[in-house]
N, C-alpha and C positions, 0 to 999 in steps of 0.2 A: 365413566364422568359423572355429578350429581350438581344439576344445579339446586343454591340454594340461598339463601335472602337475606337481610339482615330490614325489617320492618322500624320507620322510626314514624312517632305519634304522642300527643299531647293525653293528660291523665289528667284529669277534676277528681272534685270531691262527690260527685257521682257513680256511685255503681252500675248502678244499670245503662247510661247513658253509655259508661270506657269497656263492656264488659262489649256492648256496639261497636265503639268503635275498631274495640279489637279484633268482632268478625270481623267486619267492612277490609280492613287492612289487614289478615288475613288468607282471604278473598280474593284481593287484588294479587297477591303475590304468588299465590296457587294460578291467578290466571296470565300472570307471568311464566309460569310452568315449573316454581319453585319447591321441586322434590319436600326438604328442609329448612323452615321455617324460621325464623329467632324472634321476641319481640322483646320489648326494651322491659326493667326495672318496675317492679310498683305497678302493675295495668291493673290492678284491682281499685288504686286512692293513691292520690298525690298522695307522698309521703310527709305529713304534714299533721300533726294529733297537736290533737288537746290534754295526754296522759295514756298512760300505756290500758287505762279504760276504755281510750276512747278506739286508739288503735287495736283493742279487741274484737269491739262490736266490729269494726274495719273487715275484722280478716274472712281470709273463707278459708275452706274446707274440701275438702276432698272430694266427700259426696254432693258436695252443694250443689246450687244451680251457677255458679262462674268458671265451677274448673270445666261440671256439665259438659257444659257449652262451648267446650272446647273442646273440650275429647271430641264430643261430637261431629267441629268443625273441621278438625284432623280428618277422621273416617272419612265426610263427605270424603274429601280431596281426594285422601290418601297422602298424604304426609307426613312426616314428620318434622312435628309441630313443639320446641319452649316454650315456654312463658312464664312470666311471673308474676309475684303474686305475695301480698302478708299472708300467712297459713292461721288459725288457732291449732293449737297441736292437742293430740291428746293431754298430754304430759304436763301442763297447765302452760307451755312454751307462746310466742307470737313469733316467728319468726318470715325472713322475706326470703324465698322459698321458688328453685326453681323447679320449674316440672317437666319433663319432656313423652311427650305422646306421641305412640307410637302411628302408624298408619289406619289399626284397629281401634283407632281412638285412647285403647288401654294407656294406664301412667306405664311405663318402665319407668322411671326411678326422678324420687326427688331429692332438692339437693339445695343444704341451708349454705343463708349469706356465712361464713367467716368470720369476716373482718367488715366490725360496722360502722360509719366516720358519724363523726357527731351527734347531734341529735338525736340517731339512729339506736344511738342507747342505752338512748329514756325511754325506747316506748318495746325495741324489739332483744330480741336473745337473741344469741350467736349460734353457728350451729355445735353440735356436740359428737360428732361424729364426722370422717374425714371425708371426698365427697366420691365414691364410684367412678370409676372408667366402665363405663355400657357399647356391647359392643351391638353395633342391627347393622342391618343387610350394608350397607355403604365401605363403612369403619368402623373403627373405635371412638369413641364422642366420649370427648369431657362438657363440666358446666360449671359457669362463674361467674358474680356479679358482680359488676362495678368496683368499689373499692380493694376486694376481692385480685383486682389485676391489679391496684399501682402498688402493689408490695407483692414476690413473686413465687411466695410462697404456694398459694391454690394453685395457682396454674404448671407451675414448674411440678407441684406435686402425680395433676391429673398424665402430666409429660414425660412423669418417672413409668406410672402406669401404665404407659403406652398410649392413649390419644393421641390418634390424627388429625382430629379437628378439632378445636376448644372451642364454644358455641358462650357468650358474654352479652347476659341483660345489664342494658348500663341507665341512675336514673343523675346524671349527672349535666351539671353547666359546667364542665373545667375543658379548657380550649385544651388541656397537656391529654385528653385524656385520647381525641385523635391520635396527636402528631406523635404522642410519647407511647403513655405509657397501652393504649392499643397495640399497637404494634411492636414492640419490640414484647410479650410473649408470644408473640410471631415467629421472627426469627431467633429470640435468646430457647426454644425447646422445639425451633424446626418443626411447628401446626401451624395448619389452618386457624387460621380466628376468624365466628362472624361475632361481628358485637351487633348490636341494636337502642340505640338513644333515644333517652326520650325527646324532645320541642316543646318546648312551651310554655308556658309560670310548669314550677316545681315544686310549689309557695299555691296558696286558695288564691283563686282567685278575689277573691275580698277582702285579704287584707294584705295584699302584694306590694302596691303600693306604698301602705304603712312600716313592714318589711323595711325597706327595700329603704326608703329616708332612715331607716332609725342602721341599717348598716352602712348604710352612709355609697351606694350606688347606685347602679339607672336598673329600671324596673326589667331590662332584658337580663343584665344580666345577673338572676335569677329566671331564667326562662334553662331547657333546656338543652344545649348546643351542639347538636343532633349531631352530622358527619358520622353515621354508623356506616359500618364497613368491613368487608371485609379480604385481607391481610394472608400471603403466599409464605411458605415458611423461608423463604428469602426476603420478608421483610416488607415485601410488595403489597403496596395498597391493590389490588386489583379492581378494585367495586367500593361509592365512596356518592354519601347522599350530603347533600349541603347544608347550611344551620341551623335552617329554620327552614318548617310546613314538613308536611307527608309526605313519606317520600322508601318506597321500596327501593332496594337493590341488590342486583340476583350476580352472579356471577359462574359457572360452569369449573368444576375445581378436580385434577385429579387429587384424591384422596390420598393415592401410591406415593404423592411427592415424599409426605408427611416422614415416610419410612425410609427417606434419605437423611441420617443427620451429620452429611461428611461436608469440612470445611474447603476451599476450596484449594489448601496443598493435604486435603484426602482423611484429615482429623478428624475421627468423631464426636462429635461433642459431647453424648449421649452414653458410653461409654468410655474416654474417657473418665467420666465422673469419678472422683472420691470419697463415697459415700461413709467410711470411717474416720476423714476428717471433719465433720460435720453437725456432729452429735451435738455440738456448742448451739448450736440452732434451736434444738429441741428441751433445751434449757428453761429451767421458770425464771421472766425475766425478774430483773434485777434492779435497775432501771440505773443512768448515769452515773458512773463513779467517783470519775475523773472533773477534777475540775476546767474550764476553761481555756482553750488557749490564746493565743493573743486577735488584735480585730482584726489585725491585715499582716499579710506574706508575699511582699511578690514574690512571686516563679516564676520558671520558665525554660520553655521548651525546646530543644533542639530535635528540625526537622533536616539533614541533611540531605540534598539530592548527590546519583552520582557524580564522583570525583570532589568530592567535597572536604577540604582538611577540614573534622571532626574538631583540633585541638582549635584550632582559630578558631570553630565556631561556640565552640565552648568560653576561649576567651573572650568572646563577643556578649555571652551571656553573663560572666560572669559581671562584664564592664558596667551592661545594667543598673547591678547592685541588687541583683535576685540574693532570695536567700536558701531556696531553691531552684538549682538546675536539673532536669533529666534531662538524662540522650535516649537513641534506641537499646532500645534491645541489642547486642552485642556491638558495641560503637565502636573496637576495635584501636580500643583508647586503654593500657594499665594503668590500671592504679596508682601505679607509683608519679604517673605522668599528668596523671586526674590532679593527685595529694598537692603536685610541686602547682599547678594553677593556685589550688585555693591559698597555697600560705598569706598569710597578712592577710585572711579572708574570714571570716562566720558563717559563707554559707557549705553547704552541703550540695552534695552530686549524687543521683541515681543513674546508674545504669546495667549493666548484667555483659558477664562473660561464660565461658564455658572451665571445667576446671574437668578437666579427665570425660568421668562422661556422666557430667550435671553443669546443670546452668544455673548456674551463680548472681541472685540479682544482688548488689553490693550499694551502698550508700555511705559514702567517705566524709571525712572533712577536715581539717588542715594539720588535726593527728594523726588522719588513718581511714582505718577499716570502725563504722560504727553501727552497722546494723550488714548479714549478708542472709539470704531468701535465696533458700533453693527452687525453685520452678514444682508445684507439685501435685502437675498435672503431665500425660502425657503429651505429646504436639511429637505428627509426622513432618511440620515443619523441621524440627533435629533431631532426627532420627535417632544422632549419636546421643541425646542426652537420658541417658538406660534410668540413671538414679535419681531418685523421685524426694522432696521433703518431707519434715512430718508432722504440719503447720505454721501457721501465719505468723511469726514471729513480729514486733514492734518494736518498731525509737524517741522514750520521750526527746527532746527535745527543746530550745528555746523556748519554742512559736505555737509549740502543740507537739500532741503524740503522729505519728506516720508509721505507715504500713506500707514495706514496698510489696507490688503482685509484680511476677513475672513472666511474660511475653503474654502467650496465652493460657493462663493459669485467671485471664482477663475474661476469659471467655464465660465462665463459669461465675452466678448468681451468687453461690452458693460460699464465692472467696468473696467479695466483700462481706457478707454481711458477716460474715466471722469476723473481720474485722471493725463492724460496724458494733460485733457486739464488745469491743477489747477500747471500747472509745475512741480512736480511732476520729484523729481528727483531718489526714488528711491524706492521700492515698498517692503516690508514685509510683506512674507504671511503664517501665522499658518494656516496648512494644512494634509490632509490626500488624500497619493493614492492609485486610488482606478481602476484604469484605466489604461495598459500598455505606455500611448497616455498622459496622460497627465503634465507627467516631456516635453515630448521633442515626439511630437511637440506643443501640450496644452501650456502651459504656457512660453518655449523659444519663441512661436508665438509671446504670450501679451511682454516683451523685444522688440522684433522685431522689432514688427507692432508702437510701441507707441516711441520707444526711452525711455525707462526705466531699470537702475541697479535692477533684482528683482531677491530675496532672499525666500528660501521655505527649512522650516522642515517640514520633516514629521515622523510618526513614520517608523523605520525599517517595511517593508513587502513584498508582494508580487515581490513589482511597482516600486522598489525602496524607495530609504529613500527622503530628499534632492533636491534641487540642488541651486549652486549660476549659473545666469544670470547675467557675466558683457558687458557692451559698450565696444565697439571697438573706441582704440580715429580715426581708420586710415574711414573713413566712407563716404563720396562723392565720387559719384563716378567721376572720370578723372578734378576731382577737383588738382589745380597746386602743392598741399602738400601733397598729397595720397602721399602709395605708389603703386606700381606698379599695377591694378586689380585682383584680386586672383582667382575670378570668385563668389565671394560672391557681391552681391548688400547689406543684412541687418542682417542677422545669427549672433547672437552674440557667441562666443563658452563656451559650458556650460564645466557646473564642476558638477560634479555629483556626491554625498555624495554617497563612497563607505567604510567609518566609522560612527562610532556613532558620532566623529564634522567631520566638515568640514570648510576649512575657504578658502578664496577665494580675490580677492580686487575687490571691484566696483571704480565702476569711475562713481560721480558724473553730473562732469562738462562736461560729452560727452552726457547729458540729453539735455544741449541746441541746440545740433547742429540737424533739425530733417530729411535733406534736404537728399533727398539719392540718388538724381542727382540734376543737376540746376534747379527751380522751381522747385520739385518737394517734396516738406514737406509732410512728412507719417502723424503727424496731422493734418498740417490745409490747404493742400491737401486734406480732404478727402469729398470723394460730400453731402456735410449738408445740398446742399438746396437740392438734393432730395431723404433726408433722411429718411421723415414724416414717416412709417412706422413701424420704430423703438420704434420710441413713444408713437405707440399710442393701445392699449387697448387689448389686446390678451388674458386676463386669468394670472393671478397668479394663484400655491400652487405646491404641488408635492405629485406625487402619493407614493404607497406603502407603 
């Protein structure tokens, strides 16, 4: 066991004062017995600059007084310390960088932020190399920063590279960091995450009222959202700081828990990856090519309990006027029966069935099958399904482009990324929930980070049934036509199935807008040129 700490505090434009705060809070964390301490992002200066030259002047150097003081503090307490500041690099770049210090005060690794958010792009330069996984005395560690974790690639690269503990520095006013983007990186990768966020103003105190008035929000909405946290590999938040105020949260973690990558059914969710299918993630962005889908689509998910008549529930779902109905995987309803139920309608139904040694998803209309999709990843839940698909297929329907994600393919962030790269608007997921985190945060994040409408159907069980995740019409931060900022950057509002048939309105047209902030596209902004490890062979299989 090792005791880790996530530390939250405010910073200002005064670099010396900020250093004093860092040192004081490190003392506090060490006083609580922490052997690993994580500080927030941009500890040296509030992330607000007059221009690139100003940002360069405020940036630190690895041999300068700010960094050497942090090194000395790590040595004083004999701790591993991760601190983040802007660095003036010798090659002329100015970066937002995580620095990991050893208990001897040595710099073990420096990693640069890969995905810049909004105005950071005006002042800073992104990483030019992937972040390595570092072997330290308590385990294998990976480092990332804030926006790097709002999409999946950077944490995923570290997990695929063998990291057991991810250290995340944040500078965020977004409430959905703590509720979604931080914990999901733990559960999807089965690793520990230690995340430290800011509190207090994220813009200079001298101008915060003017900025708040300009963007139409209360001053408090421009403060760091706090809620620094430590998350276990199953997604359980084991320590959580308050929304406001300085804080240190600590937890004793068993790092070896991150070596168990198995689902409740025994599937190894890292070993069953299909790197040979993920090549498109590494291709240069091309922008969305397809026109927008329909403004609205009424969709229904069917979540039968034991003994329910699925045929009758399908009729009920179609009776709501839904244009898309998703049934659970292996719904025990023959395709001919589904086609018959669709007679006289323009609706589509998604489900799956066993075809020999393949688990095959189907989308059907009154005219028959319009899309076939064989499950891509091995699953111990269906050991008979030994034949795999060789890619993700899509189909264009009157209301937009649809992808079908079959069963446990939904567990892999790469699957949904492949859908977004094909300009998909809606994803149907015939599924079986096995864990409390399956719908939220796991599948909720698949909708959020890809700007996809997602409809999930599962039989009712201990962890719920289906869910519908509809995209918001009000998205890009600070856009002129956006409503005042609510504190949410990308999290959709989930509609969780409370009965056998749940209906919601999806918004296919909203999949067109992927810009979370100025210049930051959730799909095209992925670190595609650094992500080679995602497509390298890791071994394929499912245990259990």
